[in-house]
C-alpha positions in Angstrom: -143.5 -59.9 -41.2 -141.6 -62.2 -38.8 -139.2 -60.4 -37.1 -138.3 -63.1 -34.5 -137.9 -65.9 -37.4 -134.6 -67.7 -37.8 -133.2 -66.4 -41.1 -132.1 -69.9 -42.2 -135.7 -70.9 -42.0 -136.7 -68.0 -44.3 -133.8 -69.2 -46.9 -135.1 -72.8 -46.7 -138.8 -71.8 -47.4 -138.0 -69.2 -50.1 -138.3 -70.1 -53.9 -134.5 -69.5 -54.4 -133.9 -72.8 -52.6 -134.4 -74.8 -55.8 -131.8 -72.6 -57.7 -129.3 -72.7 -54.7 -129.6 -76.5 -54.8 -129.3 -76.8 -58.5 -126.3 -74.4 -58.3 -124.8 -76.7 -55.8 -125.6 -79.9 -57.8 -124.0 -78.4 -61.1 -120.8 -77.8 -58.9 -120.7 -81.1 -57.4 -120.9 -83.1 -60.4 -124.6 -82.7 -61.3 -126.4 -85.1 -63.4 -126.7 -84.4 -67.3 -130.1 -82.7 -66.9 -128.5 -79.9 -64.8 -125.8 -79.1 -67.4 -125.9 -75.3 -68.4 -127.6 -74.4 -71.5 -124.2 -72.9 -73.0 -122.4 -76.0 -72.2 -125.0 -78.1 -74.0 -124.8 -75.8 -77.1 -121.1 -76.0 -77.1 -121.4 -79.9 -77.1 -123.4 -79.6 -80.1 -121.8 -77.2 -82.1 -118.4 -76.1 -80.9 -117.9 -72.2 -81.4 -115.8 -70.8 -84.2 -112.3 -69.8 -83.5 -112.2 -66.5 -81.7 -109.4 -63.8 -81.4 -108.8 -65.5 -77.8 -108.2 -69.0 -79.4 -104.5 -69.8 -79.2 -104.3 -71.0 -82.4 -105.4 -67.8 -83.9 -103.3 -65.5 -81.7 -100.2 -65.2 -84.1 -102.2 -64.8 -87.0 -104.4 -62.1 -85.4 -101.3 -60.4 -84.0 -99.8 -60.3 -87.5 -103.1 -58.9 -89.1 -103.3 -56.3 -86.5 -99.5 -55.4 -86.8 -100.0 -55.2 -90.7 -103.1 -52.9 -90.5 -101.6 -50.9 -87.9 -98.5 -50.2 -90.1 -101.1 -49.2 -92.9 -102.7 -46.8 -90.6 -99.2 -45.2 -89.8 -98.6 -44.9 -93.4 -101.9 -42.9 -93.7 -101.3 -40.8 -90.7 -97.8 -40.0 -92.4 -99.6 -39.0 -95.6 -101.9 -37.0 -93.6 -99.1 -35.2 -91.9 -97.5 -34.4 -95.4 -100.5 -32.7 -96.4 -100.7 -30.8 -93.0 -103.8 -32.6 -92.1 -102.9 -33.2 -88.5 -106.3 -33.9 -86.7 -106.6 -36.5 -89.3 -103.0 -37.8 -88.9 -103.9 -38.1 -85.0 -106.7 -40.1 -85.7 -104.8 -42.5 -87.9 -102.0 -43.0 -85.3 -104.5 -43.4 -82.8 -106.3 -46.2 -84.7 -102.9 -47.9 -85.1 -102.2 -47.7 -81.4 -105.5 -49.4 -80.6 -104.6 -52.3 -82.8 -101.1 -52.6 -81.8 -100.6 -50.5 -78.3 -97.1 -52.3 -77.5 -96.1 -53.9 -80.9 -92.8 -53.5 -82.4 -93.7 -50.2 -84.2 -96.0 -48.7 -81.4 -93.2 -46.4 -80.2 -93.1 -44.8 -83.7 -97.0 -44.4 -83.6 -96.7 -42.8 -80.2 -93.9 -40.3 -81.4 -95.6 -39.6 -84.9 -98.9 -38.7 -82.8 -96.6 -36.3 -80.8 -95.5 -34.6 -83.8 -98.9 -34.1 -84.9 -100.1 -33.0 -81.4 -97.2 -30.3 -81.4 -98.6 -29.1 -84.7 -102.1 -28.6 -83.2 -100.3 -27.0 -79.9 -101.7 -29.7 -77.8 -98.3 -29.9 -76.1 -99.3 -31.7 -73.0 -100.7 -34.5 -75.2 -97.9 -34.4 -77.3 -95.4 -34.6 -74.1 -97.4 -37.7 -72.8 -97.1 -39.5 -76.3 -93.3 -38.7 -76.4 -92.8 -40.3 -73.1 -94.9 -43.2 -74.0 -92.9 -43.8 -76.9 -89.5 -43.5 -74.9 -91.2 -46.0 -72.5 -91.2 -48.6 -75.3 -88.1 -47.7 -76.9 -85.6 -45.5 -74.9 -83.3 -45.0 -77.8 -85.6 -43.4 -80.3 -84.1 -40.1 -81.1 -87.0 -38.7 -82.7 -89.3 -39.2 -79.5 -86.6 -37.4 -77.4 -86.8 -34.7 -80.1 -90.5 -34.4 -80.0 -90.5 -34.5 -76.0 -88.0 -31.6 -76.3 -90.4 -29.6 -78.4 -93.5 -30.2 -76.3 -91.6 -29.2 -73.1 -90.4 -26.1 -74.8 -93.8 -24.9 -75.6 -94.9 -25.9 -72.1 -92.2 -23.4 -71.0 -90.5 -26.4 -69.3 -87.0 -25.4 -70.5 -84.9 -27.6 -68.2 -87.0 -30.5 -69.7 -86.4 -29.3 -72.9 -82.9 -29.0 -72.5 -82.5 -32.6 -71.3 -84.5 -34.1 -74.1 -82.9 -32.3 -76.8 -79.5 -33.3 -75.3 -80.8 -36.8 -75.5 -82.0 -36.5 -79.0 -78.7 -35.1 -80.2 -77.1 -38.3 -78.7 -78.8 -40.5 -81.1 -79.1 -38.1 -84.0 -76.1 -35.7 -83.6 -76.6 -33.7 -87.0 -80.3 -32.8 -86.3 -80.5 -28.9 -87.0 -84.1 -28.7 -85.5 -82.8 -30.4 -82.3 -79.7 -28.2 -82.0 -81.8 -25.0 -82.8 -84.3 -25.8 -80.1 -81.5 -27.0 -77.7 -80.0 -23.4 -78.1 -83.2 -21.7 -77.8 -84.3 -23.7 -74.7 -80.7 -22.7 -73.0 -81.2 -18.9 -74.0 -84.5 -19.0 -72.3 -82.9 -20.6 -69.1 -80.4 -18.0 -69.3 -82.7 -15.1 -69.4 -85.1 -16.6 -66.6 -81.9 -17.2 -64.4 -80.5 -13.6 -65.1 -84.0 -11.9 -64.8 -83.7 -12.9 -61.0 -86.5 -15.6 -61.0 -86.2 -18.5 -58.8 -85.0 -21.3 -60.5 -85.2 -25.0 -59.1 -83.0 -27.8 -60.2 
């Protein structure tokens, strides 16, 4: 062990010097013999087009969106059969394919509905908020946000969400009903002497 040795001397005599020299040569316009193996292989046989290839992006996007819409349809069928766990899985798969596509706000909102049926209200609230982040004018997402907040006992939030839902769909009976229930809960809570912050 040479504790007084100059560290630069150790580097210059170490076996990694040849690797370091080779890397420097490659960076600075190396001779052909130093071309990386991957580059050599690409010159001989260019890779097939991938999803990252600009000429494939629109086709891949279209295919992914089409498959996501198909999965949404399967989720809707599962909802109709009251198979809510299965519906959540279909909507989740659709969202993995198209997390911000033109219908993604619907996938989030539908998954929020399924999560409400499963009484997973915090997750439903988050999905409703994600839906609204993508499309603030989507009335069903406001209603699902209201429902999740109602069952989370966030009656102020439920009232706000249901009022927004009714702005977009004024004849929705469920939204009217839950808006009235949330206001009633707020009235009971404030008249019972509980502290109520705004």
